[in-house]
PAKE-626116 format. One line per 2 residues: number of its first residue (from 1); their letters; for each residue x, y, z of N, C-alpha, C, O, CB. Coordinates in steps of 0.1 Angstrom, whole numbers, plus 5000, padded with zeros to 4 digits. Each point is the difference from the previous one (the first is absolute). Glycine has a CB too. Layout:
<pts>
NUM = A = X,Y,Z,X,Y,Z,X,Y,Z,X,Y,Z,X,Y,Z | ...
</pts>
This chain:
<pts>
1 = MV = 9842,1037,2381,5005,4999,4986,5007,4987,4998,5006,4994,5009,4996,5031,4990 | 4997,4971,4988,5007,4987,4997,5015,5003,5000,5005,5010,4995,4976,4983,4991
3 = QK = 5027,4998,5021,5014,5002,5001,5007,4987,4994,4994,4989,5001,5003,5026,5020 | 5014,4987,4973,5008,4989,4996,5010,4997,5011,5009,5007,5002,4989,5000,4973
5 = NS = 4999,4982,5031,5008,4995,5012,5008,4988,4996,4996,4993,4991,4987,5017,5025 | 5027,4987,4992,5007,4987,4999,4991,4990,5006,4990,5003,5007,5033,5008,4994
7 = IP = 4980,4976,4997,4992,4989,5005,5003,4999,5015,5012,5000,5005,4989,4988,4973 | 4989,5012,5031,5002,4999,5014,5007,4987,5004,4998,4990,4993,4981,5024,5011
9 = DD = 5029,4987,5007,5007,4988,5004,4991,4990,5008,5004,4989,5002,5017,5026,4999 | 4968,4990,5004,4992,4992,5009,4989,4992,4994,4990,4996,5006,5015,5020,5011
11 = LN = 4995,4982,4969,4990,4992,4994,5001,4985,5003,5011,4995,4999,4989,5022,4982 | 4989,4977,5023,5000,4986,5004,4990,4993,4992,4988,4999,5003,5019,5006,5020
13 = FE = 4998,4989,4966,4991,4994,4990,4994,4987,5006,4990,4995,4996,5023,5015,4985 | 4994,4984,5028,4996,4987,5006,4987,5002,5008,4991,4991,5001,5033,5001,5000
15 = DA = 4975,5020,5006,4988,5003,5008,4989,5007,4992,4989,5002,5005,5026,4999,5014 | 4988,5002,4968,4990,5007,4992,4988,4990,4997,5003,4988,4996,5015,5027,4994
17 = DK = 4970,4990,5012,4988,4991,4997,4989,5009,4994,5002,5012,4998,5004,4972,5021 | 4983,5010,4979,4988,5007,4995,4996,5012,5008,4997,5010,4995,4995,4968,4995
19 = AS = 5008,5020,5023,4996,5011,5009,5010,5012,4999,4995,5011,5000,4995,4972,5016 | 5023,5014,4984,5009,5011,4999,4999,5007,4986,5002,5012,4999,5014,4976,5017
21 = YD = 4982,5004,4974,4997,5005,4986,4988,5010,5000,5001,5011,4995,5009,4968,4995 | 4979,5016,5016,4988,5008,5000,5002,5013,5008,4995,5010,4996,4991,4969,5003
23 = EG = 5021,5020,5012,5003,5012,5008,5008,5010,4992,4998,5012,5001,5001,4974,5020 | 5011,5009,4972,5008,5009,4992,4992,5006,4989,5002,5012,4997,5017,4974,5007
25 = IV = 4972,5007,4990,4991,5006,4989,4992,5011,5007,4998,5011,4994,5001,4967,4993 | 4995,5019,5024,4991,5011,5007,5008,5012,5003,4996,5011,4998,4990,4971,5012
27 = QA = 5026,5016,4996,5009,5012,5003,5004,5008,4988,4999,5012,5000,5010,4975,5019 | 4994,5006,4970,5004,5007,4987,4988,5007,4995,5001,5012,4995,5016,4971,5000
29 = GK = 4971,5011,5005,4988,5006,4995,4997,5013,5008,4996,5010,4994,4996,4968,4999 | 5009,5021,5020,4997,5012,5008,5010,5011,4997,4997,5012,5000,4993,4974,5018
31 = AL = 5023,5010,4981,5010,5010,4997,4999,5007,4987,5003,5012,4999,5012,4975,5015 | 4980,5006,4976,4999,5006,4986,4986,5005,4996,4998,5004,4989,5020,4980,5006
33 = EN = 4972,5015,5014,4987,5003,4996,4998,5015,4996,5007,5009,5006,4985,4973,5009 | 4999,5020,4976,4996,5014,4996,4989,5005,5010,4994,4992,5007,5012,5003,4968
35 = RY = 4992,5018,5024,4989,5006,5008,4990,5005,4990,5004,5006,4989,5011,5000,5030 | 4972,4993,4984,4990,5004,4990,4990,5010,5007,4996,4998,5012,5006,4980,4976
37 = IV = 4993,5031,5004,4989,5009,5005,4990,5001,4988,5004,5003,4989,5011,5011,5027 | 4972,4983,4987,4990,5001,4990,4993,5013,5004,4994,5002,5010,5003,4973,4987
39 = RF = 5003,5034,4993,4993,5013,5001,4994,5003,4987,5007,5005,4991,5009,5004,5027 | 4971,4988,4980,4994,5001,4987,5003,5014,4994,4998,5010,5006,4984,4974,5001
41 = PS = 5022,5016,4980,5000,4990,4990,5013,4992,4998,5002,4995,4989,4981,5019,5000 | 5026,4986,5021,5013,4994,4998,5004,4990,5011,4995,5000,5011,5011,5020,4977
43 = LY = 5003,4971,5008,5007,4992,5010,5015,5006,5000,5006,5001,4990,4979,4978,5006 | 5019,5024,5016,5014,5005,5002,5008,4989,5006,4996,4993,5009,4996,5031,4993
45 = VK = 5021,4974,4993,5009,4990,5005,5013,5006,5004,5006,5008,4992,4983,4975,4993 | 5016,5014,5027,5013,5004,5004,5008,4987,5001,4996,4990,5007,4996,5030,5006
47 = TY = 5019,4979,4979,5008,4988,4999,5010,4999,5011,5003,5009,5007,4993,4991,4968 | 5010,4988,5026,5011,4997,5009,5012,5011,4998,5006,5004,5010,4987,4971,4990
49 = LG = 5009,5029,4987,5011,5009,4998,4996,5015,5002,5008,5009,4999,5000,4975,4984 | 4979,5018,5021,4995,5013,5004,4994,5008,4989,4996,5012,5002,5021,4988,5014
51 = NT = 4981,4994,4972,4994,5007,4989,4984,4999,5002,4995,4990,5004,5025,5005,4981 | 4973,5015,5010,4986,5001,5001,4994,5000,4986,5005,5008,4991,4996,5004,5031
53 = YR = 4989,4980,4975,4994,4999,4987,4985,5001,5001,4994,4997,5011,5025,4989,4980 | 4974,5019,4999,4986,5000,4999,4995,4991,4989,5005,5000,4989,4995,5024,5020
55 = LP = 4989,4969,4994,4993,4992,4990,4985,5003,5001,4995,5002,5011,5022,4980,4991 | 4976,5019,4986,4986,5004,5000,4991,4988,5005,5003,4988,4997,5002,5029,4984
57 = LA = 4984,4986,5025,4990,4990,5004,4988,4999,4990,4995,4990,4998,5012,5014,5026 | 4990,5008,4971,4988,5000,4990,5006,4999,4986,5002,5010,4994,4984,5004,5022
59 = VK = 5016,4974,4980,5006,4998,4986,4989,4995,4990,4991,4993,5004,5031,5001,5007 | 4980,5010,4977,4991,4997,4989,5002,4985,4997,5010,4994,5003,4990,5029,4988
61 = AD = 4990,4971,5002,5001,4986,4997,5012,4996,4992,5005,4989,5001,4970,5011,4999 | 5030,5009,4992,5011,4997,4991,5014,5005,5006,5010,5000,4993,4974,5001,4987
63 = YF = 5016,5003,5032,5012,5005,5007,5012,4991,4998,5011,5005,4997,4974,5007,5019 | 5013,4975,4986,5012,4991,5000,5002,4994,4986,5009,4993,4998,4986,5002,5026
65 = DS = 4997,5009,4966,5001,4994,4987,5013,5004,4993,5005,4993,4992,4971,5008,5006 | 5030,5011,5006,5012,5004,4993,5012,4992,5005,5011,5002,4995,4979,5021,5002
67 = ED = 5009,4970,5014,5011,4992,5005,5003,4988,4991,4990,4994,4995,5004,5013,5029 | 5018,4990,4975,5004,4988,4992,4997,4987,5007,5006,4998,5011,5013,5016,4978
69 = ND = 4972,4978,5006,4996,4988,5006,5012,4990,5001,4999,4991,5008,4977,5013,4984 | 5034,4997,5000,5011,4991,5000,5011,5005,5010,5009,4992,5002,4986,5002,4974
71 = AS = 5003,5018,5029,5010,5005,5010,4998,4993,5013,4989,4995,5003,5012,5027,4985 | 5009,4977,5020,5000,4994,5013,4991,5009,5009,4999,5012,4997,5024,4977,5000
73 = PL = 4972,5005,5014,4993,5009,5010,5008,5011,5005,4995,5011,5002,4992,4969,5005 | 5026,5018,4994,5009,5011,5005,5001,5011,4990,4999,5012,5004,5014,4971,5008
75 = EQ = 4988,5014,4975,5001,5010,4990,4986,5007,4998,5000,5012,4998,5018,4975,4990 | 4971,5006,5014,4987,5006,4999,4998,5011,5011,4995,5011,4997,4996,4968,4993
77 = IK = 5013,5017,5023,4997,5010,5010,5010,5012,4999,4997,5011,5003,4995,4971,5012 | 5020,5015,4980,5010,5011,4998,4994,5010,4989,5001,5012,5001,5018,4973,5005
79 = SV = 4975,5009,4984,4994,5008,4989,4988,5009,5006,4999,5012,4997,5008,4970,4986 | 4984,5012,5025,4989,5007,5006,5005,5011,5009,4995,5011,5000,4991,4969,4999
81 = LA = 5024,5017,5009,5006,5010,5010,5006,5012,4992,4998,5011,5004,5006,4971,5013 | 5003,5015,4972,5007,5010,4992,4989,5009,4994,5002,5012,4999,5018,4973,4997
83 = RE = 4970,5009,4999,4989,5007,4993,4993,5010,5010,4997,5011,4996,5000,4970,4987 | 5001,5014,5029,4992,5008,5010,5009,5009,5008,4995,5009,5007,4989,4973,4994
85 = NP = 5029,5017,4998,5009,5008,5008,5012,5005,4991,5011,4996,5001,4983,4991,5020 | 5002,5022,4970,5010,5005,4990,5011,5006,5007,4999,5007,5011,4983,4998,4973
87 = GK = 5030,4993,5011,5012,5005,5006,5006,4992,5011,5010,5003,5006,4981,5019,4989 | 5003,4966,5008,5005,4992,5011,5006,4986,4994,5001,4991,5008,4982,5020,5008
89 = KK = 5019,4989,4971,5005,4987,4994,5013,4995,5007,5002,4988,5002,4987,5019,4976 | 5020,5002,5025,5013,4996,5006,4998,4994,5013,5006,4990,5004,5005,5028,4984
91 = EI = 4980,4988,5020,4997,4995,5014,4993,4986,4998,5003,4991,5008,4994,5032,5001 | 4994,4976,4982,4993,4987,4998,5010,4989,4996,4999,4989,5005,4980,5023,4988
93 = DR = 5030,4991,4998,5010,4991,4996,5010,4995,5011,5005,4990,4999,4993,5021,4978 | 5003,4998,5033,5009,4996,5012,4993,4992,5010,5006,4995,5010,5007,5026,4985
95 = EL = 4973,4978,5005,4993,4993,5010,5003,4985,5000,5005,4995,4990,4977,5022,5008 | 5017,4977,5013,5002,4985,5001,4988,4993,4993,4989,5005,5000,5023,4998,5022
97 = SV = 4991,4986,4972,4990,4992,4993,4989,4996,5009,4988,5001,4996,5029,4991,4988 | 4986,5004,5028,4990,4996,5010,4991,5012,5003,4988,4998,5002,5027,4985,5008
99 = TL = 4990,5029,4990,4992,5012,5003,4990,5002,4988,4988,5002,5003,5031,5008,5010 | 4986,4989,4975,4991,5003,4988,4990,4989,4999,4988,5003,4997,5030,5009,4992
101 = LA = 4985,4975,5013,4990,4990,4999,4990,5001,5011,4988,4997,4997,5029,4988,4993 | 4987,5019,5022,4990,5002,5010,4990,5012,4997,4989,4999,5003,5028,4992,5014
103 = IG = 4989,5019,4977,4991,5011,4995,4989,4995,4991,4989,5003,5001,5030,5014,5002 | 4986,4975,4987,4990,4995,4990,4990,4991,5006,4988,5002,4997,5030,4999,4986
105 = DR = 4986,4991,5027,4990,4991,5006,4990,5008,5009,4988,4998,5000,5030,4984,5000 | 4988,5028,5008,4991,5008,5008,4991,5009,4992,4988,5002,5004,5029,4997,5014
107 = YA = 4988,5006,4971,4991,5009,4991,4988,4992,4995,4989,5005,5000,5032,5008,4993 | 4981,4975,5003,4989,4991,4995,4990,4998,5012,4988,5001,4998,5027,4988,4985
109 = DV = 4990,5008,5029,4992,4998,5012,4992,5013,5003,4988,4999,5003,5028,4984,5006 | 4990,5028,4990,4993,5013,5004,4989,5003,4990,4989,5004,5003,5032,5004,5008
111 = IA = 4982,4990,4976,4990,5002,4990,4988,4991,5002,4988,5004,4999,5030,5003,4984 | 4985,4980,5020,4989,4991,5003,4992,5004,5013,4988,5000,5000,5025,4982,4990
113 = DV = 4994,5023,5020,4993,5005,5012,4991,5012,4997,4989,5001,5005,5030,4991,5009 | 4986,5017,4978,4993,5012,4996,4987,4996,4992,4989,5006,5002,5032,5008,4997
115 = QM = 4981,4976,4992,4988,4995,4993,4990,4994,5009,4988,5003,4998,5027,4993,4982 | 4989,4997,5030,4991,4994,5010,4993,5011,5008,4988,4999,5003,5026,4980,4998
117 = AS = 4994,5031,5003,4994,5011,5007,4989,5007,4992,4990,5005,5005,5032,4998,5007 | 4981,4999,4975,4990,5006,4991,4987,4993,5000,4989,5005,4996,5030,5005,4990
119 = LG = 4981,4977,5017,4988,4991,5000,4995,4999,5014,4990,4993,5002,5019,4995,4978 | 4997,5019,5030,4996,4999,5014,5003,4986,5006,4994,4997,5010,4988,5019,4984
121 = KF = 5028,4977,5001,5004,4987,5004,5014,4999,5007,5004,4989,5003,4981,5002,4979 | 5021,5021,5020,5014,4999,5005,4999,4999,5015,4993,5008,5007,5016,5006,4974
123 = KA = 4998,4977,5025,5001,4998,5015,5015,5002,5003,5008,4992,4996,4971,4992,5005 | 5023,5026,5008,5014,5002,5004,5005,4988,5007,4992,4994,5008,5005,5031,4994
125 = SS = 5015,4971,4996,5005,4987,5006,5005,5002,5014,5001,4990,5008,5005,5003,4970 | 4996,5019,5026,5005,5002,5014,4989,5008,5008,4992,5008,4995,5032,4992,4997
127 = VT = 4975,4997,5021,4991,5006,5009,5004,5015,5003,5012,5002,5002,4982,4975,5008 | 4997,5032,4989,5003,5014,5003,5003,5001,5015,4993,4994,5008,4993,5014,4973
129 = SK = 5025,4999,5022,5003,5001,5015,4990,5010,5006,4995,5009,4994,5030,4986,5001 | 4973,5002,5018,4991,5009,5008,5008,5012,5004,5012,4999,5003,4974,4981,5005
131 = PT = 5007,5032,4993,5007,5012,5005,5004,4998,5015,4993,4993,5007,4994,5021,4977 | 5024,4992,5019,5005,4999,5014,4992,5010,5008,4996,5010,4996,5027,4982,4997
133 = E = 4975,5004,5020,4992,5009,5009,5009,5008,5008,4996,5008,5008,4986,4976,4992
</pts>
């Protein structure tokens, strides 16, 4: 969980470089990442804070038309999550912005992957593990 901590005493800005920055970003990303399960007809998301949400995979052509095009990506995904998960608005409002933005990004990727699969063109990016003997 996100904690409000004091500033550590061992910060050494003189030794900070691009490599340490990159490593910090990777560590933060791993710590805050969401978990996803695709089970047609839905995408299920478990967030860093432990909340679970459902998003539809088979959406009509006008599904996103009701979203305010002037709203930020953060507000748009909050709106979609609230519409698809009635009664969870308070939980959605408490989520980290990085969590919500990641959900929006992954949701778009999953819809694109499903579309490619419907055309017989989806290639899983990871190799299936072999059964143990």
